[in-house]
N, C-alpha and C positions, 0 to 999 in steps of 0.2 A: 834569393830567398833563403831564410835562416833554416838549419837542420833542426827538427824536433827531437827531445831525448828518446821517446820512445811512444808506443801506441797507447800505452796506457797513460802516459802525461797527456795525449791528445783526448782520450777519453775522459780524464779528470777536467781538462778546460772546457770541454763541451757540458760537462754535468755542471761546473760552477756557472756557465752561462744560464742555466735554469734557476730560477728564483726558489729559494729554500721553501717558501710558503706552497708553491705549486706541487712540491714533492709530498708536503702533507696533506695537502687537498686531495690529492690523486690516491694516497694511501686509504684516506676515509672514505672516498667514493668507491674505490675498488672492493674495499670490505663489505660495505653495505649491499653494493650491486651483487657480488659473489655469494653472500650469505642469502639473498634473495633466490637468486638462481639455484643454489643448493637445495631449496625448499619446495622447488617446482617439478612436478612430473610431467616432462614437456612432450613426450612420444609416446608414453603407454596408450595401447589401444586394446580393449575388451575383445576376446576372440579365440579361436584354437589355435592350435600350432605354435611355433616358437615366437615368442614377443620380442621381435627384433626392435620395437619401439621401446620397451621397456629395458632393453639392454643398454641402447643409446643415452636414454634416460639416466640409466646408471652411470655410465660413464660421464656424462655430464656433470652429474651430483658429485663423484669423485673430483674432478677436475675443479670444480667450484669449492670444495671442501678444503681442498689443499692449497687452492689459488687465493682464496679469501685469508689466507694467513701467508703466503709466499709474496704475492704481489704487495701487499702494503708494507712488508719488509724492506722489499726492493726499493720502493718509493720513499720509505722513511731514509732508507740509506743514502738515496740520491739528495734528500734534503739535506742530510748531515754533511755530506761531502760538498755540496754547494755552499752551505753556510761556513763551513772551516775553509773551504777556498777563498772565498769571497773576504772572510775577515782576514786571512792570511795576507791577500793581496791588498787590502786597505792597510793593514799595519806596515807592511813592507814599502807601500808606497810613500808612508809619511817618514819611513827612515831613508828613503831615497834608494833603496836596492829592492825594488819589487820583481816578482815572478820568476826567481831563481837566477837572475844574472845582474851585472853589476855595472855602474858606471866606470868607463876606463879612467884610472887613476890620473892619468895625464890630462884629463879634461877638467878635474877638479882640484888640482893640485894648489895650494898656496890660499885656498879659500875656506877654511875651515871644516871641509867635508872630509869624511873617511870613506874610502872604498877599497874593495880588494877584488882581484880578478878571479873568476871562476875558471878553473883550469882542469875542471872535470871530463874534458874532451867529448863534450856535448854539442859541438858547433857554436856555442854562444860566446866563445871568446876568440881572441885574436887582435890584430893590431887595429886600434881605432883609428878613426880619421884624423890625418895630420893637421895639427893647428899651428899657428904662428905661437910665438913666445906669448905668454900670458901679459897681459898689459900692466902697467904700474897703476895701482889702485889707491895709491897716496895723494894722486892729484887729477884734475880733469885734464884729458888730452883727446884729440881725434882718434888716436888708437883704441881707447876705452871705449868711446861712443859707438865706434865701427865693431867693436868685439861684443857688445852685449847681445843676447838673443832677442828675438822679435816681441816677446811678452814683456820682458824688461824693459824694451826702448818705449812700449807703451805705457808702463807704468811710469817710467821717467818723464814722457811728454806730459802725461797727466798730472805729474807732480809738480813740472815745471809751470804750467798754466795755473795752477794752485796757487804758486808763488806770487804770481801776477794778479791773484785776487779772483779767478774764476773758481767756480764749482764745478768738478768735472765729473761726469758719470761714465763710469768704464762699462764695456760690453758685458752682458750677462754671460754667467759661468755655470758649467755643469754638464756632466755626461748624460744626464737624463733631459736635457733641453737648455735652452738659451742660445744665444750667438756662439758661433763658431770663432776662432782666432782671428784675428786681423778685423774685428767688428769696430766700428767707430766710436771714437770719444765724444761725447756731447759736452759742450761748455756752456754754463749758465752764467749771466754776470750778475753777482750779488744776489738779489732776493727774486729774480726773474723766474716766472713759471714755466716759461719754455727756453730752450737752448738758442744760442744765437749764433754758436760757430761749431762747425763738426771738423774733428780732427782725425786723419787716417795716419798710420805708421807703416813703413815697411824697412825690415833691416837687412836689405840687400848690400851685402858689402862689395861684392865683386861685379854687380851689374847695376846700372842705374835705372831709375824708374823711367818708364816710358809713356807715351801718350795714353795708353789703353788705360793704364791705372787712373790718369787724370780724369779720364771720361767717366769712369767708374765712379769716382768720387763726386763729379757734378751730377751724376744721375742720383746718387745717394743724397746729395743736398735737395735737388729737387722732390724726392720723395718723401724727405722728412720736412719741407718747406722751410729749410734754414738757408740764408742767404750769402753765408761766409765759410769758406772751408780752408782747412790748413792741411798740408800734406808733409809729414817728416818722413824723410828718407836717409838714412845713416850713410849709403853709398852715394848718393847726389841723384841729379835728374839728366835726362837726355837735353840738347837744344830744342828738340821738336815739343819735349814737355813743357819747357820753360817758357816757348812761343805759343803753346796752347793756353796758357794762363793769362797770357797778356790780353788786359781789357777785362778779364773776368775777375770777380771777388773771391780769388784763390791765392793762397799764400804758400811758397815753397820753402821748407827749412831743410837744407841738407846737413850732413854731419859738422862741416866747418861752421855754417850758421848757427847751429845748435849750440856748438862749443862756444861761440862768440855771445850768443845770448846768455848762456849760464854764466860766462864771465862776467856780465853787466850786473848780476844780482849782489847783494851783500855777501859777506864772506861766509856768515851762518847759513845763509840760503843755500850757498854753492856745497857746503859742506854736509848739509842735510840731504841734498840732491845724490852726492856722492855717496853717502852711506846706503840711501835706497838703492842706487844703482848697482853697488859691489856687494851687496849683501849676500851671503851664501853662494850658491852657483849660478853665476849669470851667464855663463858660456853655453851650457847643454840647451838644446831647445826644447820647449815646452810644446805640449799636446795641443793643436789648434782646436780641438773640442773641450777636452777635459782641464786644460790648462795646469797641468801637473808635468815635471820633468819627464822626460821620454829616456829610454834606455837604448844604448846601442848593441845591436845583435850582430853577430859577425855571419857573413855568408860562407857558402862552399868556397867560392874561391878566395884567395888571400886578399884581393883588391877590392871585395864587393862587401857589402853590409849595409844596414838601414837603422833608422831609429824608429822604435816602436814605443807604444803608449804603454804606461803602467798599468793601465786598467785592462789590458787584455785579458781575457776575451770579451769583455764588455764593449770595448772600444778597440778597434783595429785600425787605428790610424797609423800609417807608416809615412816616414820622410826619407828619400833614397838621395836625393842629390844636395849638394851644398847650398844651393839656392832654395829648395824646399825646406832645408833645415834653418834658414835664415828668414823666411817668409811666414808671416802671420796669415 
C-alpha cells in the first residue's frame, strides 16, 4: 500500500469522487427544505404552564434558519472542490503527471517525455521497478516487440492487420463504461458487415500464454459467432497451448512470428508500424479500464510499489506484479 499524504488529502479525494452537480443539487434542496422547516410551528400546543412544545419549535426554527444558509454553503463548497479536483486530474492526466506524483524518469528516458520526481517525502517516491535497457527504436527487433506495454501491443496488432487490408475494431474505451483492457479486436474483411476474425493480445514477456487463455478465446469466438481466432503473445505460448489449437481454426503469433510477419511488409508499411509502436511512452502500462498511462506509487517498503490509475479516485485499478503490468 502507498502512504497517503494526509487526512486532508484523503478528504479531498473523497470529495472529488462526488460529482459537482450533486453538491449543487443538495445545496438547493437543503435551502428549500430548511426554509420550509423554519416557517412551521411543529410542537406548539395551547394550554397553561410552560410551553415546552413551543420551545422545541423555536429551537428547530433557529436551527433551520441558520442551517438553510450554512448547509448550502457546505454543499456548494463540495461542488467547487469536486469540480476543481476533477479538472486538475483531467489536466494532469493529459500532461502525463496526474494526482501529484510522477512517472519515474528511467521509465520514459529517451522517448520525448519529460518527468520529474516528487521528493516531498510523502511516500509517493522511491526506486521505480527495474527495467532492462530501453530497446532500440530505430528498427524492428524482438526486444522492441517484447518491450511494448499491453495496450500498445493491441494497437500494433490492429494496425498490422490493417496493413493486410482488414478493418479493425478496437475494444470500447472509457472509465464510464465499455470493455476493459485486453478486450478482443474484431477484424472485418473489406466491406463485410460482420467480423470474420477475433484477435486477442497478451504482452506477457516473462511467462508464456497457457491453455486457459486459449480456451477463453475459443469461448469468446463462440459467443460472438466468429469462426476464426488469432492470439498474439509477445512472450510466446506453452506446448500445451499450441497443442490445444491443433485442429481448431485458431492461429498463434508469438513475438518472433510477429517480427517475421512485419518484416514481410513493404518498407513504408514497416516504418509506419514502427512509428506507431514507439510513439511517446510505450513502456509504462495503461489502465485496463481507462486506457490511459498509469503512475508508479512507492510503497512503504523499499522493494514494494504498484501502478495506479491516473483517474484515481474515480478509478481504483492497481497493478502490482510484473505480469499484471504486462497484461491487458
